[in-house]
C-alpha positions as CSV (number, residue, x, y, z in Angstrom):
1,M,0.0,-0.2,0.2
2,F,1.3,3.8,-1.1
3,L,-0.5,6.9,-1.1
4,D,2.0,9.8,-1.7
5,K,2.6,12.5,0.8
6,D,-0.4,15.2,-0.7
7,L,-2.8,12.7,-0.6
8,Q,-2.0,11.5,2.8
9,E,-2.2,15.4,3.4
10,K,-5.2,15.7,1.9
11,I,-7.0,12.5,4.2
12,R,-5.5,14.1,7.2
13,K,-7.0,16.9,6.7
14,A,-10.3,15.7,5.6
15,N,-10.6,14.8,8.8
16,V,-9.7,17.3,10.5
17,S,-12.4,19.1,8.7
18,V,-15.2,16.7,9.0
19,H,-14.8,16.3,12.4
20,Q,-14.3,20.1,13.4
21,I,-18.0,20.5,11.5
22,E,-20.0,17.5,13.0
23,S,-18.2,17.6,16.5
24,K,-20.9,19.3,18.4
25,S,-23.4,17.0,16.8
26,Y,-21.5,13.4,16.6
27,E,-23.3,11.4,19.0
28,L,-26.6,12.4,17.5
29,I,-26.2,11.1,14.0
30,H,-23.5,8.0,14.5
31,P,-26.5,5.5,15.8
32,E,-23.9,2.8,14.0
33,I,-22.1,3.3,17.0
34,Y,-23.7,5.2,19.8
35,S,-27.3,2.4,19.1
36,R,-27.5,0.1,22.5
37,H,-27.1,-2.6,20.7
38,E,-23.7,-1.3,19.0
39,Q,-23.2,-0.2,23.2
40,E,-23.7,-3.6,24.9
41,R,-21.7,-5.3,22.2
42,L,-18.8,-2.6,22.6
43,Q,-18.3,-2.9,26.3
44,Y,-18.6,-7.0,25.9
45,A,-15.4,-7.0,23.5
46,L,-14.0,-4.9,25.5
47,K,-14.3,-6.3,29.0
48,M,-13.2,-10.1,27.3
49,V,-10.2,-8.1,25.5
50,D,-8.9,-7.0,28.2
51,K,-9.4,-10.6,30.2
52,H,-6.7,-11.7,27.4
53,I,-3.7,-8.9,28.5
54,T,-0.9,-10.9,30.3
55,V,1.2,-7.9,31.5
56,N,2.0,-7.2,35.5
57,R,-1.0,-5.9,37.1
58,V,1.0,-4.7,40.3
59,R,0.3,-1.3,38.7
60,E,-2.5,0.7,37.1
61,K,-3.3,-1.0,33.4
62,T,-2.3,1.8,30.7
63,A,-4.7,2.3,27.4
64,L,-3.9,4.3,24.0
65,D,-7.5,4.7,22.7
66,V,-6.6,6.0,19.1
67,G,-9.1,8.1,17.3
68,A,-10.8,8.4,21.1
69,G,-13.2,11.2,19.5
70,T,-15.8,12.7,21.9
71,G,-14.7,9.4,24.4
72,N,-17.0,6.7,23.0
73,I,-13.8,4.2,24.6
74,T,-11.6,6.0,26.2
75,G,-15.3,6.2,29.0
76,K,-15.3,2.5,29.2
77,L,-11.4,2.2,29.4
78,L,-11.8,4.5,32.7
79,Q,-14.5,2.6,34.2
80,M,-12.3,-0.6,33.6
81,G,-9.6,1.4,35.5
82,Y,-7.2,1.6,33.0
83,Q,-5.7,5.2,32.8
84,V,-5.5,6.4,29.4
85,T,-4.2,8.1,27.0
86,A,-6.6,9.2,24.8
87,L,-5.5,10.6,20.7
88,D,-7.2,12.4,18.3
89,I,-6.6,14.8,15.4
90,S,-9.4,16.7,16.3
91,A,-9.1,19.9,18.0
92,E,-12.4,19.7,18.6
93,M,-13.4,16.2,19.3
94,C,-10.3,16.7,22.0
95,N,-12.1,19.7,23.9
96,I,-15.3,17.9,24.2
97,L,-13.5,15.0,25.8
98,K,-11.8,16.8,28.1
99,K,-15.1,18.5,28.9
100,K,-17.0,15.0,29.8
101,Y,-14.2,13.8,32.0
102,P,-12.4,17.0,34.3
103,S,-12.0,14.4,37.6
104,N,-10.0,12.0,35.4
105,L,-7.8,14.8,33.5
106,N,-7.2,16.5,36.4
107,S,-6.8,12.8,38.5
108,Q,-4.3,12.1,35.6
109,K,-6.2,8.9,35.0
110,L,-6.8,10.9,32.1
111,S,-4.6,12.6,29.2
112,V,-5.8,14.5,26.0
113,V,-3.0,14.1,23.0
114,N,-4.3,16.3,19.7
115,S,-2.4,14.8,17.1
116,P,-2.4,12.5,14.3
117,I,-0.9,9.1,14.9
118,E,2.1,9.4,12.5
119,D,3.5,12.4,15.2
120,V,3.1,10.4,18.4
121,H,6.0,7.9,20.1
122,F,5.6,6.4,22.9
123,D,8.0,3.3,24.0
124,G,6.0,0.0,25.0
125,N,3.8,1.8,27.7
126,F,0.6,0.6,26.7
127,D,-1.1,-3.1,28.4
128,L,-4.2,-1.9,25.7
129,I,-4.7,-0.5,22.2
130,T,-8.0,0.5,21.1
131,C,-8.7,1.7,17.7
132,Y,-12.1,1.5,16.9
133,S,-13.8,3.1,14.1
134,V,-10.9,4.8,13.2
135,L,-8.6,2.5,10.9
136,H,-10.3,3.4,7.8
137,H,-9.9,7.3,8.1
138,I,-5.6,6.8,8.7
139,P,-3.7,7.7,5.2
140,N,-1.4,4.9,5.8
141,Y,-3.1,2.2,8.3
142,L,-0.3,-0.4,7.9
143,D,2.1,1.4,8.9
144,A,0.0,2.4,11.5
145,L,-0.2,-0.4,12.8
146,Q,3.1,-1.6,13.0
147,R,3.6,1.6,15.3
148,F,1.2,0.4,17.7
149,S,3.4,-3.0,17.8
150,G,6.2,-0.7,19.3
151,F,3.9,1.0,21.3
152,L,2.6,-2.1,23.2
153,K,4.0,-4.0,26.4
154,R,5.0,-7.6,25.7
155,G,1.4,-9.7,27.1
156,G,-0.6,-6.8,25.8
157,M,-3.2,-6.4,23.0
158,I,-4.5,-4.6,20.4
159,Y,-8.3,-4.4,19.6
160,L,-9.5,-2.9,16.6
161,D,-13.1,-2.6,15.8
162,H,-16.1,-1.4,13.7
163,E,-14.3,-1.7,10.4
164,A,-15.2,-3.1,6.9
165,S,-15.2,-6.9,6.4
166,P,-13.9,-8.5,3.5
167,F,-16.9,-9.7,2.5
168,Y,-18.7,-6.0,2.4
169,W,-16.5,-6.0,-0.6
170,S,-16.5,-8.9,-2.2
171,E,-18.4,-10.3,-5.3
172,A,-22.0,-11.3,-4.7
173,T,-25.0,-13.4,-5.6
174,N,-27.8,-11.9,-7.3
175,L,-29.9,-12.3,-4.7
176,E,-27.1,-10.8,-2.2
177,Y,-26.7,-7.5,-4.2
178,M,-30.2,-7.0,-4.4
179,V,-31.2,-7.5,-0.6
180,K,-28.3,-5.6,0.3
181,S,-28.8,-2.4,-2.1
182,V,-31.9,-2.0,-1.2
183,Y,-30.8,-2.6,2.8
184,V,-27.8,0.0,2.6
185,H,-29.8,3.0,0.6
186,S,-33.0,2.5,3.3
187,V,-31.0,3.3,6.1
188,P,-29.8,7.1,5.0
189,L,-33.9,6.9,4.8
190,I,-35.3,6.3,7.7
191,N,-32.6,7.9,9.6
192,G,-33.6,11.1,7.6
193,L,-37.0,10.4,8.9
194,Y,-36.3,10.1,12.1
195,F,-34.1,13.0,12.4
196,R,-36.8,14.9,10.6
197,V,-39.3,14.2,12.9
198,A,-36.8,15.0,16.1
199,G,-36.6,18.3,14.5
200,M,-32.4,17.5,14.2
201,V,-30.7,19.5,11.6
202,V,-28.3,17.1,10.4
203,P,-25.1,19.4,9.2
204,S,-24.2,18.2,5.3
205,I,-21.2,16.6,5.2
206,D,-18.9,14.8,2.3
207,Y,-17.1,11.7,3.9
208,E,-15.4,9.8,0.3
209,M,-11.9,12.0,1.4
210,S,-11.6,11.4,5.0
211,D,-13.2,8.1,4.9
212,Y,-10.7,7.1,2.2
213,W,-10.6,3.7,3.2
214,Y,-14.2,3.1,3.4
215,N,-14.4,2.2,-0.6
216,T,-15.6,0.4,-3.1
217,D,-12.6,1.3,-5.2
218,H,-9.3,1.1,-2.3
219,H,-10.9,-0.5,1.0
220,L,-9.1,-2.0,4.1
221,N,-7.2,-4.8,3.4
222,H,-7.4,-7.6,6.1
223,E,-4.7,-10.2,4.5
224,K,-2.3,-6.9,4.6
225,I,-3.7,-6.3,8.6
226,K,-2.9,-9.9,9.1
227,K,0.8,-9.9,7.8
228,V,1.6,-6.6,10.2
229,F,0.7,-8.9,13.0
230,E,3.0,-11.9,11.8
231,K,5.5,-10.1,10.9
232,E,6.0,-8.0,14.4
233,S,5.7,-11.8,15.9
234,F,2.4,-11.3,17.6
235,E,1.2,-14.2,20.2
236,F,-1.8,-14.5,19.0
237,F,-4.5,-12.8,16.6
238,K,-7.5,-13.5,15.2
239,R,-10.3,-12.0,12.9
240,T,-14.5,-12.1,13.7
241,D,-17.0,-10.8,11.1
242,Y,-20.3,-10.0,12.7
243,F,-23.4,-7.9,11.5
244,L,-23.9,-4.5,12.6
245,Q,-27.0,-5.0,14.3
246,S,-28.3,-1.0,14.3
247,R,-27.2,1.5,12.0
248,T,-30.6,3.3,12.4
249,W,-32.2,5.1,16.1
250,V,-34.9,3.1,15.0
251,P,-35.3,-0.4,14.5
252,N,-34.9,-1.5,10.2
253,P,-37.8,-3.6,9.3
254,L,-35.2,-4.9,6.4
255,F,-32.2,-5.8,8.8
256,P,-33.8,-9.8,9.5
257,L,-33.5,-10.0,5.5
258,Y,-30.5,-8.4,5.2
259,R,-28.8,-10.7,7.9
260,R,-30.0,-13.8,6.2
261,I,-29.1,-13.7,3.0
262,C,-26.4,-11.3,3.1
263,K,-22.4,-12.1,4.6
264,P,-21.0,-10.5,7.9
265,D,-20.5,-6.7,7.3
266,M,-18.2,-5.6,10.0
267,S,-15.2,-7.3,11.5
268,L,-12.9,-7.3,14.2
269,W,-9.2,-8.0,14.9
270,I,-8.0,-8.6,18.8
271,A,-3.8,-9.2,18.8
272,K,-1.7,-9.8,21.5
273,K,1.8,-9.1,21.6
């Protein structure tokens, strides 16, 4: 994978711009992240990953939350007893996160770093690195994964989640294509109706460049992700594919059909160093 420096910079700037626009309403306009079903799945997944960590637990557990946003993962890690470094490229997102957890900032349980992943350096400090719905935003995501390995203690875990599965972009049968097409197009319609009824004004945002690796022509390569873990000699690594149950704030009547006919649309990676 190679992107020239100009394109990488365009992707970074697009992410800064997009999150500047949507920061204040981020949690209201993303049911695929903040729905009850997804939040419960996420809480369970983090507890599962935590059990795999085998570093010395005499001291406080440490975590790096990459692309922390407004604190979706950060807050859960704080509740689990972690000392958290929250990293995000968006100053607006970082400011919102700081306002959410002032007591944790004051007690130094939380530190917030406003920076792209390419500009930070940590020397094997962390027991856990989380990257939820972020990898597809990073210009050179394979290089980022290698950097994560250097940030991680032996016996620590990397948790990558909420990324499109390889099945999402693979060839489909005519029936799968038809069902998927109808389902995918129903999501913005249902959410648009919900926002209208709720009286919410949703900003118009172009995600094409910010979500660079969420695209039919260029998407995350899970085989290359696997090879990074192999190259970095991780003790074990595993990808789990699943269906994202809630992409809308109200139940989508087409989801049961979509789940029955189509293949899982999302992927979760865990890897132990």
